[in-house]
C-alpha positions as CSV (number, residue, x, y, z in Angstrom):
1,M,42.9,-21.9,-1.7
2,L,39.8,-19.8,-2.3
3,A,37.0,-21.3,-4.3
4,P,36.5,-19.8,-7.8
5,V,33.9,-17.0,-7.9
6,K,30.9,-18.1,-9.9
7,K,29.9,-15.5,-12.5
8,I,26.2,-14.7,-12.5
9,S,24.9,-14.3,-16.0
10,V,22.5,-11.3,-16.5
11,E,20.4,-11.2,-19.6
12,R,19.5,-7.5,-20.1
13,E,17.3,-5.9,-22.8
14,V,15.6,-2.6,-23.2
15,V,12.0,-2.6,-24.5
16,R,10.1,0.2,-26.2
17,A,6.9,1.2,-24.4
18,A,4.2,3.9,-24.2
19,C,2.5,5.4,-21.2
20,P,-1.1,4.2,-21.3
21,H,-2.8,6.7,-19.1
22,D,-5.4,9.4,-19.8
23,C,-3.0,12.3,-20.4
24,P,-2.4,14.4,-23.5
25,N,1.3,13.6,-23.5
26,N,1.3,9.8,-24.2
27,C,5.0,9.5,-23.2
28,A,7.4,7.2,-25.1
29,M,9.2,5.0,-22.6
30,K,12.0,2.5,-22.3
31,I,11.8,-0.5,-19.9
32,T,15.1,-2.1,-18.8
33,V,14.6,-5.9,-18.1
34,E,17.1,-8.2,-16.4
35,N,16.4,-11.9,-16.4
36,G,12.7,-11.4,-17.1
37,I,12.2,-8.7,-14.4
38,A,11.7,-5.1,-15.2
39,V,14.2,-3.0,-13.2
40,K,13.9,0.4,-14.7
41,V,11.3,2.7,-16.3
42,E,12.5,5.8,-18.0
43,G,11.3,8.2,-20.7
44,A,12.6,7.8,-24.2
45,K,15.0,10.6,-24.8
46,D,14.7,10.4,-28.5
47,H,11.0,11.2,-28.6
48,P,10.9,14.8,-29.9
49,F,8.0,15.9,-27.7
50,T,8.2,13.9,-24.4
51,S,12.0,14.0,-24.5
52,G,12.8,11.5,-21.8
53,T,10.8,13.1,-19.0
54,L,8.1,11.2,-17.1
55,C,5.7,12.5,-14.5
56,T,6.4,11.5,-10.9
57,K,3.6,8.9,-11.1
58,V,4.7,7.0,-14.1
59,A,8.4,7.3,-13.2
60,R,7.4,4.9,-10.4
61,Y,5.5,2.5,-12.6
62,L,7.4,-0.5,-11.3
63,E,5.8,0.0,-7.9
64,R,2.4,-0.3,-9.6
65,T,3.3,-3.3,-11.7
66,Y,5.0,-5.2,-8.8
67,S,2.6,-4.0,-6.1
68,K,1.7,-6.5,-3.4
69,D,-1.9,-5.4,-3.9
70,R,-2.2,-6.4,-7.6
71,V,-5.1,-8.6,-8.5
72,L,-3.3,-11.7,-9.9
73,F,-6.0,-14.4,-9.9
74,P,-9.8,-14.5,-10.7
75,R,-12.1,-14.1,-7.7
76,K,-15.8,-14.5,-6.9
77,R,-17.8,-12.7,-4.3
78,I,-18.6,-14.5,-1.1
79,G,-19.9,-11.6,1.1
80,P,-22.4,-8.8,0.7
81,K,-22.0,-6.3,-2.2
82,G,-19.8,-3.4,-1.2
83,R,-17.7,-5.4,1.4
84,G,-15.1,-6.6,-1.1
85,E,-15.0,-10.1,0.2
86,F,-13.9,-12.7,-2.4
87,E,-12.4,-16.2,-2.8
88,R,-10.0,-17.3,-5.4
89,I,-11.3,-19.3,-8.4
90,C,-9.8,-20.4,-11.7
91,W,-10.2,-18.7,-15.1
92,D,-12.3,-21.7,-16.3
93,E,-14.8,-21.2,-13.5
94,A,-14.9,-17.4,-14.0
95,L,-15.4,-17.6,-17.8
96,A,-18.0,-20.4,-17.4
97,T,-20.0,-18.3,-14.9
98,I,-19.9,-15.1,-17.0
99,A,-20.8,-17.0,-20.2
100,E,-23.7,-18.7,-18.5
101,R,-25.2,-15.5,-17.1
102,F,-24.6,-13.6,-20.4
103,R,-26.3,-16.3,-22.5
104,A,-29.3,-16.4,-20.2
105,I,-29.8,-12.6,-20.3
106,A,-29.1,-12.4,-24.1
107,A,-31.7,-15.1,-24.7
108,E,-34.3,-12.7,-23.4
109,D,-32.8,-9.3,-24.4
110,P,-29.1,-8.7,-24.9
111,Q,-29.7,-5.0,-24.1
112,G,-29.8,-6.2,-20.5
113,I,-26.0,-6.4,-20.7
114,L,-23.9,-3.2,-20.6
115,P,-20.1,-2.7,-21.0
116,Y,-18.7,0.2,-18.9
117,D,-15.2,1.2,-20.0
118,Y,-13.1,4.3,-20.4
119,A,-9.5,5.5,-20.5
120,G,-7.9,3.6,-17.8
121,T,-5.7,2.6,-20.7
122,M,-5.8,4.7,-23.9
123,G,-4.5,1.9,-26.1
124,Y,-6.2,0.7,-29.2
125,V,-5.7,-3.0,-28.4
126,Q,-6.7,-2.9,-24.8
127,W,-9.6,-0.4,-25.2
128,H,-10.9,0.0,-28.7
129,S,-10.8,-3.5,-30.2
130,M,-11.7,-6.9,-28.8
131,G,-14.2,-5.7,-26.2
132,R,-16.0,-3.6,-28.8
133,R,-16.2,-6.6,-31.1
134,F,-17.5,-8.8,-28.3
135,F,-20.3,-6.5,-27.3
136,N,-21.3,-5.7,-30.9
137,R,-21.6,-9.4,-31.6
138,L,-23.6,-9.9,-28.5
139,G,-26.0,-7.0,-29.3
140,A,-25.5,-5.5,-25.8
141,S,-26.5,-2.0,-24.9
142,R,-24.1,0.6,-26.3
143,L,-22.2,2.9,-23.9
144,D,-22.0,6.6,-24.8
145,R,-18.4,7.4,-23.6
146,T,-18.9,11.0,-22.6
147,I,-17.5,11.4,-19.1
148,C,-14.4,13.5,-20.0
149,S,-14.3,15.4,-23.3
150,S,-17.4,15.0,-25.4
151,A,-18.8,18.6,-24.9
152,G,-15.5,20.2,-26.0
153,K,-15.1,17.9,-29.0
154,A,-18.7,18.8,-30.1
155,G,-17.8,22.5,-29.8
156,M,-14.7,21.9,-31.9
157,L,-16.7,20.0,-34.5
158,I,-19.1,22.9,-34.9
159,T,-16.5,25.6,-35.2
160,L,-13.4,23.9,-36.7
161,G,-14.7,20.7,-38.1
162,G,-12.9,18.3,-35.8
163,S,-10.6,17.8,-32.9
164,L,-7.8,19.8,-34.5
165,G,-5.7,22.7,-33.5
166,M,-2.2,24.1,-33.4
167,D,0.9,21.8,-33.0
168,P,1.8,21.8,-29.3
169,E,5.5,21.6,-30.2
170,R,5.3,25.2,-31.3
171,F,4.2,26.8,-28.0
172,D,7.8,27.8,-27.2
173,E,7.6,30.3,-30.1
174,A,4.4,32.1,-29.0
175,K,4.6,35.7,-27.7
176,L,1.5,35.5,-25.6
177,I,0.1,32.3,-24.0
178,L,-3.3,31.9,-22.4
179,I,-3.5,28.9,-20.1
180,W,-7.3,28.7,-20.1
181,G,-8.9,26.2,-17.7
182,S,-5.8,24.2,-17.7
183,N,-3.1,23.2,-15.2
184,P,-0.3,21.8,-17.4
185,I,2.2,21.3,-14.6
186,V,-0.2,18.6,-13.4
187,S,-1.9,17.4,-16.6
188,N,0.3,18.4,-19.5
189,L,3.9,18.4,-18.3
190,H,5.7,18.5,-21.7
191,L,3.6,21.4,-23.0
192,W,4.5,23.2,-19.8
193,S,8.2,22.9,-20.6
194,R,7.6,24.7,-23.9
195,V,5.5,27.3,-22.2
196,Q,8.4,28.0,-19.8
197,E,10.8,28.3,-22.8
198,A,8.5,30.8,-24.3
199,K,8.5,32.7,-21.0
200,R,12.3,32.7,-21.0
201,R,12.1,34.2,-24.5
202,G,9.9,37.0,-23.3
203,A,6.4,35.7,-23.8
204,K,3.6,36.8,-21.4
205,L,1.7,34.0,-19.6
206,V,-1.9,34.5,-18.5
207,A,-3.9,31.9,-16.5
208,I,-7.7,32.0,-16.7
209,D,-9.0,29.7,-14.0
210,P,-11.2,30.0,-10.9
211,Y,-8.4,28.4,-8.9
212,R,-4.8,29.6,-8.6
213,S,-3.2,26.3,-9.6
214,L,0.4,25.4,-9.6
215,S,0.6,26.6,-13.2
216,A,-1.4,29.8,-12.5
217,E,1.1,30.7,-9.8
218,K,3.9,30.7,-12.4
219,C,2.1,32.9,-14.9
220,H,2.5,36.7,-15.1
221,E,-1.2,37.2,-14.5
222,H,-4.1,35.2,-13.1
223,L,-7.7,35.9,-14.0
224,A,-9.9,34.1,-11.5
225,L,-13.3,34.0,-13.1
226,L,-16.3,32.2,-11.7
227,P,-16.8,28.6,-12.8
228,G,-18.8,28.1,-16.0
229,T,-18.4,31.7,-17.2
230,D,-15.6,31.2,-19.8
231,A,-18.0,31.6,-22.7
232,A,-19.0,35.0,-21.4
233,L,-15.4,36.1,-21.1
234,A,-14.7,35.0,-24.7
235,L,-17.7,37.0,-25.9
236,G,-16.5,40.1,-24.0
237,M,-13.1,39.8,-25.6
238,M,-14.8,39.5,-29.0
239,H,-16.9,42.6,-28.2
240,V,-13.7,44.6,-27.7
241,I,-11.7,43.1,-30.6
242,I,-14.5,43.6,-33.2
243,G,-15.9,46.9,-31.7
244,E,-12.5,48.5,-31.8
245,G,-11.6,47.1,-35.2
246,R,-8.7,45.0,-33.9
247,H,-9.6,41.9,-35.9
248,D,-7.7,40.6,-38.9
249,A,-10.1,41.6,-41.6
250,D,-8.3,39.8,-44.4
251,Y,-8.4,36.5,-42.6
252,V,-12.0,36.9,-41.5
253,E,-13.1,37.7,-45.0
254,K,-11.3,34.8,-46.6
255,Y,-11.6,32.0,-44.1
256,T,-14.6,32.5,-41.9
257,I,-18.4,32.7,-42.3
258,G,-20.9,34.6,-40.2
259,F,-18.8,37.6,-39.2
260,E,-21.5,40.2,-39.6
261,A,-23.9,38.1,-37.4
262,L,-21.2,37.6,-34.9
263,A,-20.5,41.3,-34.7
264,R,-24.1,41.9,-33.9
265,R,-24.2,39.2,-31.3
266,V,-21.1,40.4,-29.4
267,K,-22.6,43.8,-28.9
268,E,-24.8,42.1,-26.3
269,Y,-21.7,41.4,-24.2
270,P,-20.0,44.7,-23.3
271,P,-17.2,44.3,-20.7
272,R,-19.4,45.7,-18.0
273,R,-22.0,43.0,-18.4
274,V,-19.3,40.3,-18.7
275,A,-17.7,41.6,-15.6
276,E,-21.0,41.0,-13.7
277,V,-21.2,37.4,-15.1
278,T,-17.6,36.4,-14.6
279,G,-16.6,38.3,-11.5
280,L,-13.7,39.9,-13.3
281,P,-13.1,43.6,-13.4
282,A,-14.2,45.1,-16.7
283,E,-10.8,46.8,-17.2
284,K,-9.1,43.4,-17.0
285,I,-11.4,42.0,-19.8
286,I,-10.7,45.0,-22.0
287,S,-6.9,44.8,-21.3
288,L,-6.8,41.0,-22.1
289,A,-8.8,41.5,-25.4
290,R,-6.5,44.3,-26.6
291,E,-3.3,42.4,-25.6
292,Y,-4.5,39.3,-27.4
293,A,-5.5,41.2,-30.5
294,A,-2.1,43.0,-30.6
295,T,0.2,40.1,-30.0
296,R,1.3,37.7,-32.8
297,P,1.6,34.8,-32.5
298,A,-0.7,34.1,-29.5
299,A,-1.4,30.6,-28.3
300,I,-4.3,29.3,-26.2
301,R,-4.1,26.0,-24.3
302,L,-7.6,24.8,-23.3
303,N,-8.3,21.8,-21.2
304,Y,-11.4,19.8,-20.5
305,G,-12.3,21.2,-17.1
306,L,-13.8,24.4,-18.5
307,Q,-16.4,22.3,-20.5
308,R,-17.7,20.4,-17.5
309,H,-20.8,22.6,-17.0
310,A,-24.2,23.2,-18.6
311,G,-22.7,25.4,-21.4
312,G,-19.5,23.5,-21.8
313,G,-19.6,22.9,-25.5
314,M,-20.6,26.5,-26.3
315,A,-17.7,27.7,-24.1
316,V,-15.2,25.8,-26.1
317,R,-16.8,27.0,-29.3
318,N,-16.6,30.6,-28.3
319,I,-12.9,30.4,-27.4
320,L,-12.1,28.7,-30.7
321,C,-13.4,31.7,-32.5
322,L,-10.7,34.0,-31.1
323,P,-7.8,32.9,-33.3
324,A,-9.9,33.3,-36.4
325,L,-10.7,36.9,-35.5
326,S,-7.0,37.6,-34.6
327,G,-5.6,35.8,-37.6
328,D,-3.5,33.6,-35.3
329,W,-4.2,30.5,-37.4
330,R,-1.8,31.9,-40.0
331,H,1.1,31.1,-37.6
332,P,2.5,27.7,-36.6
333,A,2.8,29.1,-33.0
334,G,-0.6,30.7,-33.0
335,G,-4.1,29.4,-32.4
336,V,-5.7,27.1,-29.9
337,V,-5.2,23.5,-28.9
338,L,-7.7,21.5,-26.8
339,S,-7.0,18.1,-28.6
340,T,-4.9,16.9,-31.5
341,S,-6.8,13.6,-31.7
342,G,-8.5,14.5,-34.9
343,F,-5.2,14.6,-36.8
344,F,-4.9,10.8,-36.4
345,G,-6.8,8.3,-38.5
346,M,-6.8,4.9,-36.9
347,N,-9.0,2.3,-38.5
348,D,-11.8,2.3,-36.0
349,A,-14.2,0.2,-38.1
350,K,-11.7,-2.7,-38.5
351,L,-10.9,-2.5,-34.7
352,E,-14.5,-2.4,-33.4
353,R,-16.3,-4.3,-36.2
354,P,-19.7,-2.6,-36.0
355,D,-20.8,-5.0,-38.7
356,L,-21.0,-7.7,-36.1
357,L,-24.2,-6.1,-34.8
358,L,-26.0,-7.6,-37.9
359,K,-25.4,-11.0,-36.4
360,A,-26.7,-10.0,-33.0
361,R,-30.3,-10.6,-31.9
362,N,-30.8,-6.9,-31.7
363,A,-29.0,-5.0,-34.5
364,N,-29.8,-1.6,-33.1
365,P,-29.4,-1.7,-29.3
366,R,-30.1,1.3,-27.1
367,T,-27.4,3.7,-25.9
368,I,-26.7,4.4,-22.2
369,N,-24.8,7.6,-21.3
370,M,-22.0,6.7,-18.9
371,V,-22.4,9.9,-17.0
372,A,-25.9,8.8,-16.0
373,I,-24.9,5.3,-14.9
374,G,-26.5,5.9,-11.5
375,D,-30.0,6.6,-13.0
376,A,-29.5,3.9,-15.6
377,L,-28.9,1.1,-13.1
378,L,-31.9,2.2,-11.1
379,E,-34.4,3.2,-13.7
380,A,-33.5,1.9,-17.2
381,K,-36.3,0.0,-19.0
382,P,-35.6,-2.8,-19.8
383,P,-33.4,-3.0,-16.8
384,I,-29.6,-3.4,-16.9
385,R,-29.1,-6.9,-15.6
386,A,-25.3,-7.4,-16.2
387,L,-22.3,-5.0,-16.3
388,Y,-18.8,-5.7,-17.6
389,V,-16.4,-3.0,-16.3
390,Y,-12.9,-2.6,-17.6
391,N,-10.5,0.4,-17.8
392,S,-12.7,2.3,-15.4
393,N,-13.7,2.7,-11.8
394,P,-17.3,4.1,-12.0
395,V,-18.1,3.8,-8.3
396,A,-15.3,6.4,-7.6
397,V,-15.4,8.5,-10.8
398,A,-19.1,8.7,-11.9
399,P,-21.2,11.6,-10.7
400,D,-23.9,11.4,-8.1
401,S,-22.2,8.7,-6.1
402,V,-25.2,7.9,-3.8
403,K,-27.2,6.7,-6.8
404,V,-24.2,5.0,-8.4
405,V,-23.6,3.0,-5.2
406,K,-27.2,2.2,-4.9
407,G,-27.3,0.9,-8.4
408,F,-24.1,-1.2,-8.0
409,S,-25.6,-2.7,-4.8
410,R,-28.5,-4.3,-6.5
411,E,-28.5,-8.0,-5.7
412,D,-30.1,-8.8,-9.1
413,L,-27.2,-7.1,-11.0
414,F,-24.5,-9.4,-12.2
415,T,-21.2,-7.4,-12.3
416,V,-17.8,-8.4,-13.7
417,V,-14.8,-6.2,-13.2
418,H,-11.5,-6.8,-15.0
419,E,-8.9,-4.8,-13.0
420,Q,-5.3,-4.5,-11.8
421,F,-6.3,-3.6,-8.2
422,L,-9.4,-4.0,-6.0
423,T,-10.9,-0.7,-6.7
424,D,-14.1,0.8,-5.2
425,T,-16.0,-0.8,-8.1
426,C,-14.5,-4.2,-7.5
427,D,-16.1,-4.2,-4.1
428,Y,-19.5,-4.5,-5.8
429,A,-18.4,-7.2,-8.3
430,D,-19.6,-10.8,-8.5
431,I,-16.5,-11.7,-10.5
432,V,-13.1,-10.0,-10.5
433,L,-10.7,-10.8,-13.2
434,P,-6.9,-10.0,-13.1
435,A,-5.7,-7.5,-15.7
436,T,-2.2,-6.9,-17.0
437,T,-0.4,-3.6,-16.7
438,Q,1.2,-1.8,-19.6
439,L,4.5,-3.7,-19.1
440,E,2.8,-7.0,-19.8
441,H,1.0,-6.6,-23.2
442,Y,1.1,-5.1,-26.7
443,D,-0.6,-1.9,-27.6
444,V,-0.5,1.1,-30.0
445,H,-1.3,4.6,-29.0
446,T,-2.2,8.0,-30.4
447,A,-2.2,11.2,-28.4
448,Y,-4.4,14.2,-27.8
449,G,-1.5,16.5,-27.0
450,H,1.0,15.8,-29.7
451,L,1.3,14.4,-33.2
452,Y,3.1,11.0,-32.7
453,V,1.9,7.4,-32.8
454,V,3.7,5.4,-30.1
455,A,4.1,1.6,-29.8
456,N,4.1,-0.5,-26.7
457,S,5.7,-3.9,-26.5
458,P,5.5,-6.2,-23.4
459,A,8.6,-6.1,-21.3
460,I,7.7,-8.9,-18.9
461,A,5.4,-11.9,-18.9
462,P,2.0,-11.4,-17.2
463,L,2.2,-11.7,-13.4
464,G,0.2,-14.4,-11.8
465,E,-2.8,-15.3,-14.0
466,S,-3.4,-11.8,-15.2
467,L,-4.6,-11.4,-18.8
468,P,-4.8,-8.4,-21.2
469,N,-8.4,-7.2,-21.9
470,S,-8.0,-8.5,-25.4
471,E,-7.3,-12.0,-24.3
472,A,-10.1,-12.1,-21.8
473,F,-12.5,-11.2,-24.5
474,R,-11.1,-13.8,-26.9
475,R,-11.6,-16.5,-24.3
476,L,-15.1,-15.2,-23.4
477,A,-16.0,-15.0,-27.1
478,A,-15.0,-18.7,-27.5
479,R,-17.2,-19.6,-24.5
480,M,-20.1,-17.8,-26.1
481,G,-19.6,-19.7,-29.3
482,F,-18.7,-16.7,-31.4
483,A,-17.0,-18.3,-34.4
484,E,-16.0,-15.1,-36.4
485,E,-12.3,-15.0,-37.4
486,C,-11.8,-11.6,-35.8
487,F,-12.0,-13.1,-32.4
488,R,-8.8,-15.0,-33.1
489,D,-6.8,-12.0,-34.1
490,S,-3.6,-11.6,-32.0
491,D,-2.7,-8.4,-30.3
492,E,-0.1,-7.7,-32.9
493,D,-2.7,-8.4,-35.6
494,I,-4.9,-5.7,-34.0
495,C,-1.9,-3.3,-33.9
496,R,-1.5,-3.7,-37.7
497,Q,-5.2,-3.3,-38.3
498,A,-5.3,-0.1,-36.3
499,L,-2.7,1.4,-38.6
500,E,-4.4,0.3,-41.9
501,S,-5.7,3.8,-42.7
502,S,-6.6,5.8,-45.7
503,N,-5.8,9.0,-43.9
504,P,-2.9,10.7,-45.7
505,R,-1.4,11.8,-42.3
506,M,-1.1,8.1,-41.4
507,Q,0.8,7.1,-44.5
508,G,4.2,5.4,-43.9
509,I,3.3,4.3,-40.3
510,E,3.4,0.5,-40.1
511,W,3.4,-1.7,-37.1
512,D,6.7,-3.6,-37.5
513,S,8.8,-0.4,-38.0
514,L,6.8,1.5,-35.4
515,K,7.4,-1.3,-32.9
516,E,11.2,-1.2,-33.6
517,K,11.5,2.6,-33.3
518,G,8.9,3.1,-30.6
519,W,7.3,6.2,-32.1
520,Q,6.6,8.0,-35.4
521,R,5.3,11.4,-36.2
522,L,2.3,11.8,-38.4
523,N,2.9,12.6,-42.1
524,L,2.9,16.4,-41.5
525,P,5.5,19.1,-42.0
526,E,7.8,19.8,-39.0
527,R,6.3,23.3,-38.9
528,F,2.8,23.8,-40.1
529,A,-0.3,25.9,-39.4
530,P,-3.3,23.7,-40.1
531,F,-5.7,26.6,-41.0
532,A,-3.3,29.2,-42.5
533,Q,-5.3,29.1,-45.7
534,G,-8.6,28.0,-44.2
535,N,-9.1,24.3,-45.0
536,F,-11.3,23.8,-41.9
537,G,-13.2,20.5,-41.6
538,T,-16.6,22.2,-41.5
539,P,-19.2,22.0,-44.2
540,S,-18.1,25.4,-45.5
541,G,-14.4,24.7,-45.2
542,K,-14.2,27.8,-43.1
543,C,-14.2,28.7,-39.4
544,E,-17.9,28.9,-38.8
545,F,-18.9,31.8,-36.5
546,Y,-22.4,31.0,-37.8
547,S,-23.1,27.3,-37.9
548,E,-25.9,25.3,-39.6
549,T,-24.5,22.3,-37.8
550,A,-25.3,23.9,-34.5
551,I,-28.9,24.5,-35.6
552,G,-29.1,20.8,-36.4
553,L,-28.1,20.1,-32.8
554,G,-30.7,22.4,-31.4
555,M,-28.2,25.1,-30.5
556,D,-27.9,28.8,-31.2
557,P,-26.0,29.0,-34.5
558,L,-23.9,31.9,-33.1
559,P,-21.6,32.0,-30.0
560,T,-23.6,32.8,-26.9
561,Y,-23.5,32.3,-23.2
562,I,-25.2,29.4,-21.5
563,P,-24.9,29.8,-17.7
564,P,-24.3,27.0,-15.3
565,R,-27.4,25.3,-14.0
566,E,-26.2,25.8,-10.4
567,S,-24.9,29.3,-9.8
568,A,-26.0,32.4,-7.9
569,Q,-27.0,34.1,-11.1
570,S,-28.9,31.3,-12.8
571,N,-30.4,29.7,-9.7
572,P,-30.6,32.2,-6.8
573,A,-33.0,30.0,-4.8
574,L,-30.5,27.1,-4.8
575,A,-27.6,29.4,-4.1
576,G,-29.5,30.7,-1.1
577,R,-29.1,27.3,0.4
578,Y,-25.8,26.3,-1.1
579,P,-23.8,29.5,-1.9
580,L,-20.4,28.1,-2.8
581,A,-19.4,26.7,-6.2
582,I,-17.2,23.6,-5.9
583,I,-14.7,22.4,-8.5
584,S,-12.7,19.1,-8.2
585,P,-9.7,19.3,-10.6
586,P,-7.0,16.6,-10.6
587,N,-4.8,16.0,-7.7
588,R,-1.3,16.0,-9.1
589,H,-0.4,12.8,-7.3
590,F,-3.2,10.8,-8.9
591,L,-4.4,10.4,-12.5
592,N,-8.2,10.4,-12.2
593,S,-8.6,7.4,-9.9
594,S,-5.4,5.7,-11.1
595,F,-2.5,5.7,-8.7
596,A,-4.9,6.9,-6.0
597,N,-4.3,3.6,-4.1
598,M,-0.5,3.7,-4.4
599,P,1.3,4.3,-1.0
600,F,3.7,6.8,-2.5
601,A,0.9,8.8,-4.1
602,I,-1.3,8.8,-0.9
603,A,1.8,9.9,1.2
604,E,2.3,12.9,-1.1
605,A,-1.4,13.8,-1.3
606,G,-2.0,13.5,2.4
607,E,-5.7,13.4,3.0
608,P,-8.8,14.9,1.2
609,S,-8.7,18.7,1.6
610,L,-10.8,21.7,0.7
611,E,-9.3,25.0,-0.5
612,I,-11.5,27.8,0.8
613,H,-11.1,31.6,0.6
614,P,-10.4,33.4,3.9
615,G,-13.6,35.4,3.5
616,D,-15.8,32.3,3.0
617,A,-14.0,30.5,5.9
618,A,-14.4,33.4,8.3
619,A,-18.1,33.7,7.6
620,R,-18.4,30.0,8.7
621,G,-16.0,30.1,11.6
622,I,-13.6,27.8,9.8
623,A,-9.8,28.0,10.5
624,N,-7.0,26.5,8.6
625,G,-6.7,22.8,9.4
626,D,-10.3,22.4,10.7
627,A,-12.3,19.3,9.7
628,V,-15.2,20.4,7.5
629,R,-18.3,18.9,6.0
630,I,-19.1,19.8,2.4
631,F,-22.8,19.2,1.5
632,N,-25.7,19.7,-0.8
633,D,-29.0,17.8,-1.5
634,R,-27.2,15.0,-3.2
635,G,-24.7,14.1,-0.5
636,S,-21.9,15.2,1.7
637,L,-18.2,14.4,2.5
638,T,-15.6,15.5,5.0
639,A,-12.2,17.1,4.3
640,R,-9.5,19.2,5.9
641,A,-9.9,22.9,5.3
642,R,-7.0,24.8,3.7
643,V,-7.7,28.5,4.1
644,S,-6.0,30.5,1.4
645,D,-6.7,32.8,-1.5
646,K,-5.9,30.1,-4.0
647,A,-9.6,29.6,-4.4
648,R,-11.4,32.8,-5.3
649,E,-14.2,34.0,-3.0
650,G,-17.4,32.0,-3.6
651,V,-15.5,29.0,-4.9
652,V,-14.1,26.0,-3.0
653,V,-11.7,23.4,-4.5
654,A,-11.5,19.7,-3.6
655,L,-8.6,18.1,-5.5
656,S,-9.6,14.6,-6.7
657,V,-10.2,11.7,-7.4
658,W,-9.8,9.8,-4.1
659,W,-10.9,6.2,-3.8
660,R,-13.9,6.2,-1.5
661,K,-12.8,3.3,0.6
662,L,-9.4,5.0,1.3
663,T,-10.9,8.1,2.9
664,A,-12.0,8.5,6.5
665,D,-15.7,8.7,5.6
666,R,-15.6,6.5,2.5
667,K,-16.7,9.3,0.2
668,N,-15.3,11.6,-2.4
669,A,-16.2,14.7,-4.3
670,N,-18.7,12.8,-6.5
671,E,-21.1,12.6,-3.6
672,L,-21.9,16.2,-4.5
673,T,-21.9,16.2,-8.4
674,S,-24.9,15.7,-10.6
675,Q,-25.8,13.5,-13.5
676,A,-27.0,16.5,-15.6
677,L,-25.5,16.7,-19.1
678,T,-23.8,19.5,-21.1
679,D,-25.4,21.5,-23.8
680,I,-23.9,19.3,-26.6
681,G,-22.0,16.1,-26.5
682,G,-23.8,14.6,-23.6
683,G,-20.9,15.4,-21.3
684,A,-20.5,15.5,-17.5
685,T,-21.1,18.6,-15.5
686,F,-18.7,18.0,-12.6
687,Y,-17.9,21.7,-12.2
688,D,-21.5,22.9,-12.2
689,C,-22.2,22.3,-8.6
690,L,-23.3,24.3,-5.6
691,V,-22.5,23.3,-2.0
692,D,-22.1,24.8,1.5
693,V,-19.4,24.0,4.0
694,A,-19.6,23.7,7.8
695,R,-17.0,23.2,10.4
696,I,-17.1,19.9,12.2
697,R,-17.0,20.7,15.9
């Protein structure tokens, strides 16, 4: 007789979650858990914008969470900085060591301590709360978090009054779409599906980008301008639109200020002059301007790449003027979107508690710009003596890597890194702390590419001894003797506090109901045009062609063109030595430096490569597949040449961001980039960079 088959009980649940990564989409997710183990990650099909689709990276998030390479226990350094040699320790020893060093430094000057954090997770609990409270209470140096988007946001503030724009859900209704400095197939997947639907309905797609990206290849037209010249192209378009009387005079009169001054300014930018600046034919500039002025509704998708040069803030400002001239703001499917983040109204003061500075030894500490972390570590007075890094990998992502590495290599610098993996930055840490992934903690998210708040609930218990950022700071605050009640808030307390907002668009969004449903749209009509009757957030309440705010920032009050610092036109002597402009847009298989260590992502990405135009390659004796050296005065790296016309002549493209230690020469594109800042916003100028390329024989 056969023995009875024993039934195996499976406890299954589905948990609502949110993608945490630095992407405009902020996808709503569902995690299937069986007996405490996550077995499936999928998009939430009921989310109106992300609609159940995940990018190829996040669709494999279980491989990240359960990776054999996860940091699961605290470690301390036992070898030279940069070697990544550690031994396991307990949390008690790690916290005691950190607290002892922080107390000693703070007793002399707490400004000697600096947090370095960014958007490794975009959540309000894991990024915007307990860490900010801790460093405010300590009186540590403040970090100016400018590396990604600050120039563009400053341009938006001057012109529109905030990080606002058209609703991305309406792109499928547009008749003309300009994909300007953006590659949505890689970095804005769910917008791209709407762009494709518009195309099926007859819309024309125009890509404006120095590089023929995956998205540009699928547009009807590609205008390959020179890097950093977008502001000039916008001025040339305005020259044609105003000069030929193609603007919406009624909208301009009612809802803008400074039109007469703008009309005089754009006379300085006829298409022939703009053609010389941008490298585009004058007739293409004229044709684009006329088509844009004649087509309603027209939608423009900007992205942050085009503001990563000396005139980045002004470039965004100029482009934002176009829908006010055309009257596109009248239409739900017309206008511009760079970021929707300004529509949200999370309670930042309650999350970050700036009032805690009043209890610190120094109530007004200095501010360090994260873009210039290399110089800061080497030159700041008083010196930076301790760093606490979380949600970021500065050794890989910060510009001017030679200086960054030199700064992190200082033996007198005490560095703590709270991380999921042993990144390039961890290799220089004195203490490495294990961090949870999104499947292991609570959080609440907004977006910069749609209008929904999304909740994240933990699907599984933290692996090993990993802790959320919030819990690590709670424990460290206790070690430091910080007695304030806010350091005992739970993660769900913080989620509730984040949503306690007076912003009318946030009304009706509460944590318990949000957690249950997973997502909730802001309190806005399903179809709306934010500036149909003006109502801009500027001092005048209008779109400001002429801006007193700009004057206060030391800028020209009118749209103008600020050339790159490094270009043949602005710096011919430098271009004589380094004649090629380099840009380093995202590799579709990575997300900044996240996923760049995952075996599946590396297998798809292959190896570091350089797109180079056939003309530039031939002049240097470079054939497709050759190993090449890319170099300037700041540094050099090696890559595999890909000879094609995807990069326009005079421009080379190195898709990024590779971990340095996972490349053959232990370098990436930031060997070449500078710490120079943008015109406004203190942003990074990654795409304002000249190099030369040589074949490695």
